[in-house]
C-alpha positions in Angstrom: 14.4 11.1 2.0 11.5 11.0 0.1 8.1 10.8 1.9 4.2 10.6 0.8 1.4 12.3 2.8 -1.9 10.6 2.8 -5.6 12.0 3.9 -8.3 9.1 5.7 -11.7 10.1 7.1 -15.3 10.1 6.4 -17.1 11.9 3.5 -17.3 15.6 3.9 -14.7 15.7 7.3 -12.3 18.2 5.3 -9.7 15.8 3.8 -9.5 18.4 0.4 -9.9 21.3 2.0 -7.5 20.9 4.5 -4.7 20.0 1.5 -5.9 22.7 -0.3 -5.1 24.8 2.8 -1.8 23.2 3.4 -0.5 23.1 -0.4 -2.6 25.6 -1.9 -3.6 23.0 -4.6 -7.2 21.6 -5.3 -6.6 18.0 -5.4 -10.5 17.6 -7.1 -9.5 17.1 -10.5 -12.8 15.3 -12.4 -15.8 17.3 -13.3 -18.2 15.5 -11.6 -15.9 15.6 -8.2 -16.4 19.6 -8.3 -19.8 19.4 -9.7 -21.0 17.2 -6.5 -18.4 18.5 -4.3 -17.5 15.3 -2.7 -14.2 13.5 -3.8 -14.9 10.7 -6.0 -11.1 9.2 -7.3 -7.4 9.8 -6.0 -5.9 13.3 -5.9 -2.6 14.7 -5.9 -0.7 17.3 -4.9 2.9 18.0 -3.0 4.0 19.9 -0.2 7.2 22.0 0.6 8.9 20.9 3.5 11.2 23.2 5.7 14.4 21.5 4.7 13.6 22.4 0.9 12.6 19.3 -0.1 9.0 18.4 -1.2 6.4 16.0 0.2 4.0 14.1 -2.2 0.4 14.2 -1.1 -2.8 12.0 -1.7 -6.3 12.5 -1.3 -8.3 9.5 -0.9 -12.2 9.6 -1.1 -14.0 9.2 2.1 -17.6 7.8 0.9 -18.2 4.3 1.6 -19.0 3.4 -2.0 -15.2 4.4 -3.0 -13.5 2.5 -0.7 -11.8 0.6 -3.5 -10.2 3.9 -4.5 -9.2 5.0 -1.2 -7.3 1.6 -1.2 -5.5 2.2 -4.5 -4.1 5.4 -2.5 -3.1 4.0 1.0 -0.6 1.7 0.1 3.0 3.7 0.5 1.8 6.4 3.1 4.6 7.6 5.6 2.2 10.0 7.5 -1.7 10.3 7.6 -3.6 13.4 8.2 -6.8 11.7 9.7 -9.7 14.4 9.6 -12.8 13.9 12.3 -15.0 17.0 11.9 -16.1 18.5 15.3 -19.9 18.7 14.5 -20.0 14.5 13.4 -17.4 12.9 15.5 -16.2 9.5 14.8 -18.4 7.9 11.9 -18.4 4.5 10.0 -15.8 5.5 7.0 -13.6 7.3 9.9 -13.9 3.4 11.7 -13.0 1.4 8.4 -10.3 4.2 7.3 -8.5 3.4 10.7 -9.1 -0.3 9.9 -7.2 0.2 6.6 -4.2 2.1 7.7 -3.8 0.0 10.9 -3.7 -3.1 8.7 -1.3 -1.7 6.0 1.2 -0.9 8.8 0.8 2.9 8.7 2.6 3.9 12.0 2.5 8.3 11.8 -0.5 10.1 11.9 -1.7 13.6 13.1 -5.5 13.6 13.7 -7.3 17.0 12.9 -10.5 18.0 14.4 -12.0 19.7 11.2 -14.6 22.5 11.2 -13.6 23.2 14.7 -14.8 26.8 14.3 -18.4 25.6 14.4 -18.2 24.0 18.0 -17.5 24.4 21.6 -14.1 23.8 23.8 -16.6 20.9 24.7 -17.5 19.7 21.7 -14.0 19.6 20.9 -12.9 17.5 24.0 -15.4 14.9 23.2 -14.2 14.6 20.2 -10.6 14.3 21.1 -11.9 11.5 23.6 -13.5 9.5 20.4 -10.5 9.8 18.8 -8.3 8.5 21.7 -11.0 5.3 22.2 -11.1 4.7 18.4 -7.2 4.5 18.1 -6.3 2.4 21.4 -4.7 -0.9 20.3 -3.8 0.1 17.0 -0.9 1.3 15.2 -2.3 5.1 15.3 -2.4 4.7 19.4 -1.3 8.3 21.1 -1.2 10.2 17.7 -1.3 14.3 18.3 -4.6 15.7 17.7 -4.9 19.2 15.9 -8.1 21.3 16.4 -8.5 23.1 12.8 -10.3 25.0 10.5 -9.9 25.7 6.7 -11.6 28.9 7.1 -10.5 30.6 9.9 -7.1 28.7 9.5 -7.2 27.6 12.9 -4.4 25.0 13.5 -2.7 25.5 10.4 0.8 26.7 11.7 0.8 24.3 14.2 0.0 21.4 11.5 2.8 22.8 9.5 5.0 22.0 12.5 3.9 19.0 13.5 4.2 17.6 9.9 8.2 18.5 9.7 8.6 17.5 13.2 6.7 13.5 12.4 9.0 12.8 9.4 12.0 14.3 10.7 11.2 11.3 13.3 10.2 8.7 10.4 13.9 6.6 10.0 12.5 4.2 7.3 15.1 1.8 6.3 15.6 2.2 2.1 13.3 -1.3 0.9 15.8 -3.8 -1.1 15.3 -5.1 -4.6 14.3 -4.2 -7.5 11.8 -1.3 -9.0 7.9 -1.5 -8.2 5.3 0.8 -8.8 1.7 0.2 -8.4 -0.3 1.9 -11.4 -3.0 4.3 -9.7 -3.4 6.3 -12.9 -3.4 5.8 -16.9 -3.6 8.2 -19.4 -2.5 9.4 -22.8 -1.5 13.0 -23.2 -1.1 14.7 -26.8 2.4 15.2 -27.7 3.6 12.7 -25.2 1.8 9.2 -25.4 0.9 7.2 -22.7 1.3 8.2 -18.9 1.5 6.0 -16.0 1.4 7.1 -12.3 2.0 5.7 -8.9 4.3 6.0 -5.8 7.2 3.5 -6.3 7.8 0.7 -3.7 11.3 0.0 -4.0 14.3 0.3 -6.4 15.0 3.2 -9.2 14.2 3.9 -12.5 15.9 5.9 -15.4 15.4 7.3 -18.3 15.8 5.2 -21.2 15.3 2.1 -19.2 13.0 -1.0 -20.2 10.8 -1.9 -17.6 7.7 -4.6 -17.4 4.4 -4.4 -16.7 2.4 -7.4 -14.7 0.5 -9.0 -15.0 -0.1 -8.1 -18.6 4.0 -9.0 -19.2 4.6 -6.4 -22.1 8.0 -4.4 -21.9 8.1 -0.8 -22.1 10.8 2.0 -22.8 11.0 4.9 -20.5 11.0 8.2 -22.6 10.8 10.2 -19.5 10.2 10.7 -15.8 8.5 13.4 -14.0 8.3 14.1 -10.0 6.0 17.0 -9.0 5.3 18.0 -12.6 9.6 18.2 -12.6 11.3 16.5 -15.3 13.9 14.1 -13.9 17.1 11.8 -15.0 16.3 9.4 -12.3 13.4 8.2 -9.7 13.5 6.1 -6.5 11.3 4.5 -3.8 9.1 6.3 -2.1 8.3 9.2 -4.7 5.4 9.8 -6.7 6.4 9.6 -9.9 5.1 9.8 -13.8 6.3 7.8 -16.6 6.5 8.2 -20.3 6.2 5.0 -21.8 6.5 3.6 -25.4 7.2 0.5 -27.0 3.8 -1.2 -27.6 1.4 -0.4 -30.2 -1.2 -1.8 -27.9 -0.5 -1.0 -24.4 -2.7 -3.0 -21.7 -2.2 -1.2 -18.2 -4.6 0.2 -16.3 -4.8 0.8 -12.4 -3.7 -2.1 -10.2 -0.8 -3.2 -12.5 2.2 -2.7 -11.8 5.4 -1.2 -13.6 8.7 -2.8 -12.3 12.5 -3.8 -13.4 12.3 -6.2 -16.7 13.7 -8.8 -15.0 10.9 -9.3 -12.6 8.5 -11.7 -14.3 6.5 -14.0 -11.8 3.1 -13.2 -10.8 1.1 -15.0 -8.0 -2.2 -16.8 -7.9 -1.5 -18.1 -4.6 0.1 -16.9 -1.6 0.5 -18.0 1.7 0.1 -15.1 4.7 -0.5 -14.0 7.8 -4.1 -12.7 8.8 -5.1 -10.3 11.4 -9.1 -9.9 11.9 -10.6 -6.3 12.7 -13.3 -6.4 15.0 -15.7 -4.9 12.5 -16.0 -8.4 11.0 -18.4 -9.2 13.6 -19.2 -12.6 12.3 -15.6 -13.7 11.7 -13.7 -15.2 9.0 -14.6 -18.6 7.8 -12.0 -21.3 6.2 -12.8 -21.2 2.4 -15.1 -18.1 2.1 -14.8 -15.9 -0.8 -13.6 -12.4 -0.1 -12.0 -9.3 -1.7 -8.3 -9.0 -1.6 -6.8 -5.5 -2.1 -3.0 -5.7 -2.7 -1.1 -2.4 -3.8 -3.6 -0.8 -6.2 -4.9 -4.4 -7.5 -8.1 -5.6 -6.7 -9.1 -9.5 -6.8 -12.0 -11.7 -6.1 -10.4 -14.6 -4.0 -10.9 -17.9 -1.7 -9.5 -17.6 2.0 -8.4 -21.2 3.4 -7.6 -21.3 6.9 -4.1 -22.9 7.3 -4.8 -25.0 10.9 -7.3 -27.2 12.5 -9.7 -23.9 13.0 -12.8 -23.6 10.7 -13.3 -19.9 11.5 -11.1 -17.3 12.9 -12.9 -14.5 15.2 -12.5 -11.1 15.5 -9.5 -9.4 16.9 -7.4 -13.1 16.3 -4.9 -13.6 13.9 -4.2 -17.0 12.1 -1.9 -18.0 9.2 -4.0 -18.6 5.9 -3.7 -19.5 2.1 -5.4 -17.0 -0.5 -5.9 -18.2 -4.1 -6.7 -15.2 -6.1 -9.3 -15.5 -9.2 -6.5 -13.5 -11.5 -2.7 -13.3 -10.9 -1.3 -10.2 -9.4 2.5 -9.3 -8.4 3.3 -9.7 -4.7 6.5 -10.4 -3.0 6.9 -11.6 0.8 6.3 -8.7 3.5 3.5 -6.8 1.1 0.6 -5.7 3.0 -2.8 -6.5 2.0 -6.7 -5.7 3.0 -9.4 -8.5 3.0 -12.9 -7.3 2.4 -16.0 -9.5 2.0 -17.6 -10.2 -1.3 -19.7 -8.0 -1.7 -17.2 -5.2 -1.0 -19.2 -3.5 1.7 -17.0 -3.5 4.8 -13.2 -4.3 5.6 -12.8 -7.9 7.6 -9.4 -7.5 8.1 -6.0 -7.9 6.3 -2.0 -8.9 7.1 1.4 -9.7 5.1 2.3 -11.8 2.2 4.7 -14.7 3.5 5.2 -16.7 0.8 4.3 -15.9 -2.8 4.5 -18.9 -4.7 3.2 -21.3 -2.6 2.3 -25.1 -3.4 -1.2 -26.1 -2.1 -1.0 -27.1 1.5 -3.0 -30.2 3.4 -4.6 -29.5 6.7 -3.0 -31.8 8.6 0.5 -31.0 7.3 3.2 -32.0 9.7 5.1 -28.9 11.3 3.5 -26.3 9.0 2.4 -23.9 11.5 5.7 -24.3 12.5 7.6 -23.6 9.6 5.0 -20.3 8.7 5.9 -18.8 12.0 9.6 -19.0 11.2 9.1 -17.6 8.2 7.3 -14.9 9.1 9.7 -14.1 11.9 13.2 -14.5 10.2 15.1 -11.8 8.4 16.6 -12.9 5.0 20.0 -13.8 6.0 18.1 -16.3 8.1 16.5 -17.9 5.5 19.2 -18.0 3.2 21.3 -19.7 6.3 18.3 -22.1 6.9 18.4 -23.1 3.0 21.9 -24.3 3.0 22.2 -25.8 6.5 18.9 -27.6 6.2 17.5 -27.2 2.8 14.1 -28.7 3.2 11.5 -27.8 0.3 9.3 -25.3 2.2 12.5 -22.9 2.9 14.0 -23.7 -0.3 11.1 -22.7 -2.0 11.0 -19.3 -0.1 14.8 -19.1 -1.0 13.9 -19.3 -4.6 11.1 -17.3 -4.8 12.9 -14.5 -2.7 15.9 -14.5 -5.2 13.4 -14.3 -8.4 11.8 -11.6 -6.8 15.2 -9.7 -6.6 14.4 -9.0 -2.9 16.7 -8.2 0.0 19.7 -10.7 1.3 18.2 -13.9 -0.9 18.6 -11.5 -4.1 22.1 -10.7 -3.6 23.0 -14.0 -3.2 21.5 -14.7 -7.0 24.7 -13.4 -8.2 25.4 -13.5 -11.8 22.9 -15.0 -14.0 20.0 -17.6 -12.9 18.2 -19.4 -15.0 14.9 -21.4 -13.2 12.4 -23.1 -14.9 8.9 -23.2 -13.1 5.7 -24.6 -14.9 7.9 -25.6 -18.1 8.9 -21.8 -18.8 12.1 -20.7 -18.3 12.8 -17.5 -16.5 15.6 -15.3 -16.7 17.2 -13.3 -13.4 20.3 -11.2 -13.2 22.5 -9.7 -10.2 20.6 -7.7 -7.7 20.4 -4.2 -8.3 21.6 -2.0 -5.6 19.5 -0.3 -3.9 19.6 3.6 -4.1 
C-alpha cells in the first residue's frame, strides 16, 4: 500500500534536518533556501520501509509567509512528523499547522521534540505537556512523542520503528473514482519537455494514456512516469508521481491545477460544504464573509454564505455553508478544504465538500438543513437508493454530480455511455474505471 509522510511545525524547528537524518536526502532544493537556511517551498524525498516498499516524503515550510506552500503539500498525507523545538516549545505556526492537519482529516502523527540535546529532562517534560494540551480534542490527540536530536541522533531508531508501526496500523481504503492528481510542481526538463508532479488522490494512470488538465481544460498524452526517480509503466493513488506530458504547443499548467482522467470535465465555482470553525478564528465567520479557500494545491478567493438562520458562526462551532469561488476548480464530494482570512494571515476553519455543483439556495429554503445533513451522512449506495425511490431535485443533482465525477457507487451505476447537458455544453462520460 502506498504511503505519504509529511512534516509540520514552526520555522526553525528542525523539519528539514529531521528528514535528512531519516532519509539522507536534503529537501531544500532552491538556491535561496540554502543561502537563507530556511525552507521556502515544498521539498521531496522518499523513505525505505522495513517491508521493502518506499514512502513518499513531503517536507513543508514553517514560516507564516509560506503557509500557502505548506497547504499545497499537506493534502494526501497519511502520517505527519510534527516537530516542536525543545527550546521554543509550542509556537504560532505549531498551532496553525495543527489546525490545518486536523481540518484535513490527518489522523496519524508522531511528535518530535527536536533539539532535545540542548535542554534538560525537565524542559522536555514541559514541552510534552504543551503538546498534549495543544492536541486535546483534535484528530492528533494521544499521538506518540519522541525526544529527537539531528546532531546526536537521539531518538532516530525509535522514530524509524514508530513510523513502521504507525503505517502498518494505517488501514486506509482504496479511494474510488478516476485518476486525480493536484499539481504541486511544474517545470521543463531538457530533452524531455513538460514535467508535472503531485500526489495522486485516486485512480491510476498509465504510459501512453490521455489525461486532462483542469481548470484549463487541455488534453495531454503521458509520455512517461516516474515514482521516486524510477521509471514505471503505471502509477496509482497515494503515490508521489512525476508525469512527462506532451500534446500541447502552449501548455497552461501551474500549481493548483489538477491532472485527471480525460472523462472528468466539470469544474466547480460554487459548492455546498460542512464547515468547522477553529478556536483561532476569535471573531468567528460572518455570513457573506470574503475568505481564501485552499483545496488540493489550489487557492481561490471566495465568498462564504452560511446556510441557516445564523448571521455568524462562532469559534468551535460547525455549520453548513455554500462557498462561491472567484475562479473555478476541480472539486468532488468528500474533498477537504481549508478557509483562511482574506488577507492570508490566519487559518479560520475548514471542512468537506458535500455538493460540488450546488445551485443557489434561499436562506429559508424548506428542509435544506435536513437534506444537507442526510447528504453529509449517507454513503453513495444510500444516495443511489434515494435517487430512485424519492427522486427530489436536490438528491438527483447530487447523484448526477457523483456520476459525472466518476466516483464510487454512483459512478459504477453509470454503466456504458452517458450524455449529460449542463449549461448548454454536452459532456461525455464513460463506464466507471475500476479502482487499483
